[in-house]
N, C-alpha and C positions, 0 to 999 in steps of 0.2 A: 504495499499500499504505500502513495506518495505521502510525502513530509504533507502537503497541500491539502491530500485529504483527509489525514489523522484530524489537524487543526480545526479544519472544519466541520469535522464529527464532535470535535472536542468544544468549539463554539455552540453547534447545534443543541448538545445536551445541556451546558450550561446557561443556554438562554432558556429552556424547559423545564429547568430548576429554580429559574427566578420565577417563571410563570406561576409553575406548582406553587409555589413560594407564598405567593401572592394572594394568589385563591386560600391559601390556607387562611391568612391573614385576613383577607376578607370577610369570609365566614366567621371567622372569631369576633370580627370587631361586629358583623349584621346580629350574631347571636347577644353578646352584650349589649349594644343599642338599644334591642326590644326590650328590656328589662327597664322596669321602673324603678325609680328611685328606693321605694319604698321595701320593691325585692333585692336592691342589689344592699340594703341596710340589714335585712333581715339573713341573708347570704354571710356574712360580714360578721354578725351575730354569734350565727349557729358555728363558723369555723373559731370565732373566739373562744365559745363553749368548748368546743372541741380540744380545742390546745390548751385549756387551763384544765381539763380535766382529761386526762388518758384515758379513763373508764370509758368512757361514750364515744370515743372516737373505734375506729375497726383495728381488731387484734392484729391484723396484718401490719398497720404502720408502725409497729416499734421498729429495735435499732436492725440496720441492714448488717447481713450477717449470719444471723440467728442466735442461738441461745451460746455463750460461754463456756 
């Protein structure tokens, strides 16, 4: 394969990666924009309660690497 062909393929792959990243960001922004301020506040309060009380959250969210 010629060097020019390799560079073209790399450029196309990079452009496709940027486009895919943009789609992910746009989807996330639409999801967040659809929330009302009260819903955002409720979610933050729920996260704070889970952070303060480890028993309230999932048991899987413990330390990484398992037990010692």
